[in-house]
C-alpha positions in Angstrom: -22.4 4.3 -46.8 -19.6 2.2 -45.3 -16.7 4.1 -43.8 -13.5 2.5 -45.1 -9.9 3.3 -44.2 -9.5 5.5 -47.3 -12.5 7.6 -46.4 -11.3 8.2 -42.8 -7.6 8.6 -43.8 -8.7 11.7 -45.7 -10.7 13.0 -42.8 -8.6 13.1 -39.7 -7.9 15.9 -37.2 -4.6 16.1 -35.3 -5.1 14.6 -31.9 -3.4 15.7 -28.7 -3.0 19.3 -29.8 -4.8 21.1 -27.0 -4.6 20.8 -23.2 -7.3 22.4 -20.9 -5.5 25.8 -20.8 -5.5 26.1 -24.5 -9.2 25.1 -24.6 -10.0 27.7 -21.9 -8.2 30.2 -24.0 -10.2 29.2 -27.0 -13.4 29.7 -25.0 -12.3 33.1 -23.9 -11.2 34.2 -27.3 -14.6 33.1 -28.8 -16.2 35.8 -26.6 -13.7 38.4 -25.7 -14.7 40.9 -28.4 -18.1 41.1 -26.7 -16.6 42.9 -23.7 -15.3 45.7 -25.9 -18.5 46.8 -27.6 -22.1 45.7 -28.4 -23.2 44.6 -25.0 -23.5 48.2 -23.7 -26.4 49.0 -26.1 -28.5 46.9 -23.8 -28.2 49.7 -21.2 -29.9 52.0 -23.7 -32.7 49.4 -24.0 -33.2 48.7 -20.3 -31.3 51.2 -18.2 -28.4 49.9 -16.0 -30.7 48.1 -13.6 -32.6 46.4 -16.3 -29.5 45.4 -18.1 -28.1 44.0 -14.8 -31.1 41.7 -14.5 -30.8 40.7 -18.2 -27.1 39.9 -17.6 -27.7 37.8 -14.5 -30.3 35.8 -16.4 -28.0 35.2 -19.4 -25.1 34.5 -17.1 -27.1 31.8 -15.4 -28.3 30.4 -18.7 -24.7 30.2 -20.0 -23.2 28.8 -16.8 -25.9 26.1 -16.6 -25.5 25.3 -20.3 -21.7 25.1 -19.9 -22.1 22.6 -17.0 -24.4 20.5 -19.2 -22.0 20.6 -22.1 -19.1 19.7 -19.9 -20.8 16.4 -19.0 -21.8 15.6 -22.6 -18.4 16.5 -24.1 -16.6 14.2 -21.6 -19.0 11.4 -22.5 -19.1 12.0 -26.2 -15.8 13.6 -27.3 -16.5 14.4 -30.9 -15.6 17.3 -33.1 -19.3 18.1 -33.8 -19.9 19.4 -30.2 -23.6 20.1 -29.7 -24.5 18.3 -33.0 -22.9 15.1 -31.8 -24.6 15.3 -28.4 -28.0 15.8 -30.0 -27.6 13.1 -32.6 -26.6 10.6 -29.9 -30.0 11.0 -28.2 -32.4 12.6 -30.8 -31.2 10.7 -33.9 -30.0 12.1 -37.3 -32.8 14.7 -37.6 -32.3 16.1 -34.1 -28.5 16.1 -34.6 -28.7 18.0 -37.9 -31.2 20.6 -36.6 -29.0 21.3 -33.7 -25.9 21.5 -35.9 -27.7 23.7 -38.3 -28.6 26.2 -35.6 -25.0 26.3 -34.4 -23.8 26.7 -38.0 -26.0 29.7 -38.5 -24.5 31.3 -35.4 -20.9 30.5 -36.3 -21.2 31.3 -40.0 -22.8 34.8 -39.5 -20.7 35.9 -36.4 -17.4 36.2 -38.2 -19.0 38.2 -41.1 -20.4 40.6 -38.5 -17.1 40.8 -36.6 -15.0 41.5 -39.7 -17.3 44.5 -40.4 -16.5 45.8 -36.9 -12.8 45.1 -37.5 -13.1 47.2 -40.6 -14.6 50.1 -38.6 -11.7 49.7 -36.1 -9.0 49.9 -38.9 -10.8 52.9 -40.3 -10.4 54.8 -37.0 -6.8 53.6 -36.5 -5.4 53.5 -40.1 -8.0 55.2 -42.2 -8.7 52.1 -44.4 -11.9 50.0 -44.5 -14.1 48.1 -46.9 -13.9 44.8 -48.8 -10.1 44.9 -49.1 -9.9 44.8 -45.3 -12.4 42.1 -45.0 -10.6 40.0 -47.6 -7.2 40.4 -46.0 -8.4 39.4 -42.5 -10.3 36.3 -43.8 -7.3 35.3 -46.0 -4.6 35.7 -43.3 -6.5 33.9 -40.5 -7.8 31.1 -42.6 -4.2 30.6 -43.8 -3.0 30.3 -40.2 -5.7 27.7 -39.4 -4.7 25.7 -42.5 -1.2 25.5 -41.2 -2.4 23.5 -38.2 -4.5 23.5 -35.1 -1.6 23.8 -32.7 -0.2 26.9 -34.5 -3.7 28.4 -34.7 -4.6 27.9 -31.0 -1.2 29.3 -29.8 -1.6 32.3 -32.0 -5.1 32.8 -30.7 -3.8 32.7 -27.1 -1.4 35.5 -27.7 -4.0 37.7 -29.3 -6.5 37.0 -26.5 -3.9 37.8 -23.9 -3.6 41.3 -25.3 -7.4 41.8 -25.2 -7.6 40.5 -21.6 -4.8 42.9 -20.6 -6.8 45.8 -22.0 -9.9 44.9 -19.9 -7.9 44.4 -16.7 -6.0 47.7 -17.2 -9.2 49.5 -17.9 -10.8 48.1 -14.7 -7.8 49.2 -12.6 -7.9 52.7 -14.0 -11.7 53.1 -13.4 -12.2 51.6 -10.0 -11.2 54.8 -8.2 -13.8 56.8 -10.1 -16.7 54.5 -9.3 -19.9 56.2 -8.1 -23.2 54.4 -7.6 -25.1 57.4 -8.7 -23.6 57.1 -12.2 -25.4 53.8 -12.7 -28.8 55.4 -12.5 -28.4 58.6 -14.5 -31.1 57.5 -17.1 -34.4 59.1 -16.3 -37.5 56.9 -16.1 -39.5 56.9 -19.3 -42.8 58.8 -19.0 -44.3 56.5 -21.7 -43.7 53.3 -19.7 -46.1 52.4 -16.9 -44.2 51.5 -13.7 -40.9 52.9 -14.9 -38.4 53.5 -12.1 -34.9 54.8 -11.7 -33.7 51.1 -11.5 -35.9 50.1 -14.5 -36.3 53.3 -16.5 -37.9 51.3 -19.4 -39.8 48.8 -17.4 -39.7 45.0 -17.8 -40.1 45.2 -21.6 -36.6 46.8 -21.6 -35.2 43.8 -19.7 -36.7 41.5 -22.3 -35.3 43.5 -25.3 -31.9 43.7 -23.6 -31.4 39.9 -23.4 -29.7 39.6 -26.8 -27.1 42.3 -25.7 -26.5 40.5 -22.4 -25.8 37.3 -24.5 -23.0 39.2 -26.2 -21.0 39.0 -23.0 -20.9 35.1 -23.3 -21.9 34.3 -26.9 -20.0 31.3 -28.5 -18.3 30.0 -25.3 -20.3 26.8 -26.1 -17.9 26.2 -29.0 -15.2 24.7 -26.8 -16.4 21.1 -27.3 -15.8 21.5 -31.0 -12.1 20.9 -30.2 -12.8 17.6 -28.5 -11.1 15.4 -31.1 -8.0 17.6 -30.9 -7.7 17.6 -27.1 -5.0 15.7 -25.2 -7.5 14.1 -22.8 -11.0 15.0 -23.9 -12.8 13.6 -20.9 -10.8 15.9 -18.6 -9.6 18.7 -20.7 -12.9 19.8 -22.3 -14.9 20.1 -19.1 -12.1 22.0 -17.4 -11.5 24.2 -20.4 -15.1 25.2 -20.9 -15.9 25.8 -17.2 -12.6 27.7 -16.7 -13.5 29.9 -19.7 -17.0 30.6 -18.4 -15.8 31.5 -14.9 -13.3 34.1 -16.4 -16.1 35.5 -18.6 -18.4 36.0 -15.7 -15.6 38.1 -14.0 -14.9 40.1 -17.1 -18.6 40.8 -17.7 -19.0 42.0 -14.1 -15.9 44.3 -14.5 -17.2 46.1 -17.6 -20.8 46.2 -16.5 -20.1 47.8 -13.1 -17.0 49.9 -13.7 -17.7 51.5 -17.0 -21.1 52.9 -16.2 -20.1 53.5 -12.5 -17.2 55.6 -13.6 -18.6 57.6 -16.5 -22.4 57.2 -16.4 -24.9 54.6 -17.7 -26.4 57.0 -20.3 -23.1 57.7 -21.9 -22.0 54.1 -21.9 -25.3 52.9 -23.4 -24.8 55.1 -26.4 -21.0 54.5 -26.9 -19.5 52.7 -29.9 -16.3 52.2 -28.0 -17.3 52.0 -24.3 -14.0 51.1 -22.7 -12.2 54.0 -24.6 -15.0 56.5 -23.8 -15.0 55.6 -20.1 -11.3 56.1 -19.9 -11.4 59.4 -21.7 -14.3 60.5 -19.5 -12.1 60.1 -16.4 -9.2 61.8 -18.0 -7.1 58.8 -18.8 -6.7 59.5 -22.5 -3.3 57.8 -22.8 -4.6 54.4 -21.7 -7.7 55.1 -23.8 -5.6 55.2 -26.9 -3.8 52.0 -26.0 -7.1 50.2 -25.3 -8.5 51.5 -28.6 -5.6 49.7 -30.3 -6.1 46.5 -28.2 -9.8 46.5 -28.9 -8.8 45.4 -32.3 -7.0 42.5 -30.8 -10.3 41.5 -29.0 -12.2 41.6 -32.3 -9.4 39.6 -34.0 -9.4 37.0 -31.2 -13.1 36.3 -31.6 -13.0 36.4 -35.4 -10.0 34.0 -35.4 -11.4 31.5 -33.0 -14.9 31.4 -34.5 -13.4 30.5 -37.8 -11.8 27.5 -36.0 -15.2 26.6 -34.5 -17.2 26.7 -37.7 -14.5 24.6 -39.5 -14.7 21.8 -36.9 -18.5 21.8 -37.0 -18.7 21.7 -40.8 -16.0 19.0 -40.7 -18.1 16.8 -38.4 -21.4 17.4 -40.3 -19.7 16.7 -43.6 -17.9 13.5 -42.4 -21.3 12.2 -41.2 -22.8 13.0 -44.7 -25.1 15.9 -43.6 -23.2 18.3 -45.8 -21.2 17.7 -49.1 -18.5 15.2 -48.2 -15.6 17.2 -49.8 -16.0 19.7 -46.9 -14.5 17.1 -44.5 -11.3 16.4 -46.4 -8.3 17.2 -44.4 -4.7 18.2 -45.5 -1.4 16.5 -44.7 -1.4 18.7 -41.6 -4.7 17.2 -40.6 -6.7 20.5 -40.9 -10.1 20.6 -42.6 -9.0 22.8 -45.5 -12.3 23.1 -47.4 -14.3 23.5 -44.2 -12.2 26.6 -43.5 -12.2 28.1 -47.0 -15.7 27.6 -48.3 -17.5 29.2 -45.3 -14.9 31.9 -45.3 -15.7 32.8 -48.9 -19.4 32.9 -48.1 -18.8 34.9 -44.9 -16.8 37.4 -46.9 -19.7 37.8 -49.4 -22.1 38.3 -46.5 -19.8 41.0 -45.0 -20.1 43.0 -48.2 -23.7 44.0 -47.0 -22.1 46.0 -44.2 -25.0 45.1 -41.9 -23.0 43.8 -38.9 -25.7 44.4 -36.4 -28.3 42.5 -38.4 -26.0 39.5 -38.8 -25.1 39.5 -35.1 -28.8 39.5 -34.2 -29.4 36.6 -36.6 -26.4 34.7 -35.1 -28.1 35.1 -31.7 -31.3 33.5 -33.0 -29.3 30.5 -34.2 -27.5 30.4 -30.9 -30.6 30.4 -28.8 -32.2 27.6 -30.9 -29.1 25.5 -30.4 -29.0 26.2 -26.7 -32.5 24.9 -26.3 -31.7 21.8 -28.3 -28.4 21.1 -26.5 -30.0 21.5 -23.1 -32.8 19.2 -24.1 -30.1 16.7 -25.3 -28.6 16.7 -21.8 -32.0 16.0 -20.2 -32.8 13.2 -22.7 -29.4 11.6 -22.3 -29.8 11.4 -18.6 -33.3 9.8 -19.0 -32.6 7.5 -22.0 -29.0 6.6 -21.4 -28.3 6.5 -17.7 -25.7 3.9 -18.2 -23.5 6.1 -20.5 -20.0 6.6 -19.1 -19.8 10.1 -17.7 -16.3 11.1 -16.5 -17.8 14.4 -15.4 -21.4 14.9 -14.1 -23.3 18.2 -14.2 -24.1 19.5 -10.7 -27.9 19.5 -10.3 -28.4 17.1 -13.2 -31.5 17.7 -15.3 -32.6 20.6 -13.1 -29.6 22.5 -14.3 -30.1 21.8 -18.0 -33.9 22.4 -17.6 -33.2 25.9 -16.3 -30.9 26.5 -19.2 -33.6 25.2 -21.6 -36.2 27.6 -20.3 -33.9 30.6 -20.3 -32.8 29.9 -23.9 -36.4 30.0 -25.1 -36.9 33.3 -23.2 -33.7 34.7 -24.8 -35.0 33.6 -28.3 -38.1 35.7 -27.8 -35.9 38.6 -26.7 -34.4 38.8 -30.1 -37.9 39.2 -31.6 -38.6 42.0 -29.0 -35.5 43.8 -30.2 -35.3 43.1 -33.9 -38.2 41.1 -35.5 -36.5 41.4 -38.9 -33.5 39.4 -37.7 -35.7 36.8 -36.1 -37.8 36.3 -39.2 -34.8 36.2 -41.6 -33.1 33.5 -39.4 -36.2 31.4 -39.1 -36.5 31.4 -42.9 -32.8 30.5 -43.3 -33.3 27.7 -40.7 -36.3 26.3 -42.5 -34.3 26.2 -45.8 -31.5 24.4 -44.1 -33.9 21.9 -42.6 -35.5 21.3 -46.0 -32.1 20.4 -47.4 -31.8 17.6 -44.9 -35.3 16.2 -45.2 -35.3 16.2 -49.0 -31.7 15.3 -49.7 -29.0 14.6 -47.1 -30.9 12.3 -44.8 -30.5 9.7 -47.6 -26.7 10.2 -47.8 -25.6 9.7 -44.2 -22.6 7.5 -43.5 -24.3 5.7 -40.6 -27.9 5.4 -39.3 -27.0 6.4 -35.7 -24.3 8.4 -34.0 -23.2 5.4 -32.0 -22.8 3.4 -35.3 -20.7 6.2 -36.8 -18.5 6.6 -33.8 -17.8 2.8 -33.6 -16.9 2.6 -37.3 -14.6 5.6 -37.0 -12.9 4.2 -33.9 -12.5 0.8 -35.6 -11.1 2.4 -38.8 -8.7 4.6 -36.8 -7.3 1.5 -35.0 -6.8 -0.2 -38.4 -5.1 2.8 -39.8 -2.7 3.1 -36.8 -1.9 -0.6 -37.2 -1.1 -0.1 -40.9 1.2 2.8 -40.1 
């Protein structure tokens, strides 16, 4: 298919919307809900010491992945993020399979989060269920439809409230920290070699990897905003690295201070760990405030992941992988159908009420995409050494190779924790792959990523000249 001016005119995002601070805020908001709940169940799987090891491994994986993505996003500033990077070096099939894995992560995560939002509104307001899910999907999709600038600024305000809650909790708990509280889970008598540090042995560390990922999951979505950045080559690397550095700090705060102040055993079983930790040390007033602000954290992640999936679907649709109507943009240059259609499907998925299952499935999709994105970085360095790289990953292919290996280890960790989620996701992935190989590969707008980018750039210049 030839890309003409009319095709592109109906498929444009608003450029120059986001500087690096907004992009860093986007990265933080993708993840921030993970600091409030979910990660702590990894302590129940591995004990505090085991979860510390799992968190360090996943922290290294995400940091090295982010550094690899920073280089690729500066060199290939396209709205498809990881899909665009993979297609550049692995062709249409590799690009689609990477994009499909990211899509599974980003489509299922909001459905899971909105279920958790419903639980939060139940405790605060006494209302829950489909009406709550529908209202949140409708309101936040509507804000996104209004425009990227409005959406990102709204997201920054919501995220700031969530960050305040984490920092306030850390300040309140630091005076109550006691190392002995970290190791109050007795070693399992059924596990050979169990210790106070690893009460469930190394198998516990393995099963805890998906929970450690929850402290960083979805930060890799920052490059999806590349086409709307003011200066993609500079802003996207600074934004994603800045977000990751903040998330490492926030992860350390909740991991050490919550269990250190109130006990690992209690935190490992808590549905609202920040609130329970504050109540345990007698700070009930702040606990009530944090309970309210925890909702802001959930909303921030829900809101920003909607942004992420819409930009990914926009890019996949514009390239012909998905139905082309999904990449049509409005007068405000927002991908309306790429926001609405997945929102409807996500709402339907939320009606199952199985948020934990959908999160585990999202993690499977994420780890597959991490392996493919890390591999893309390695192959780009080998196959296209001449590619202009405004930012270069420290350590080069060694960095991305470590991320690649750790992502495969994390993938097996999901199977160790929940084989059902692993199997369901693989089946979903195979169905999505079949769609490409039997249909959409014959309907792409260009044979290669480079050809597509060149045609889009040429058409954009012609459109600007016409205007």
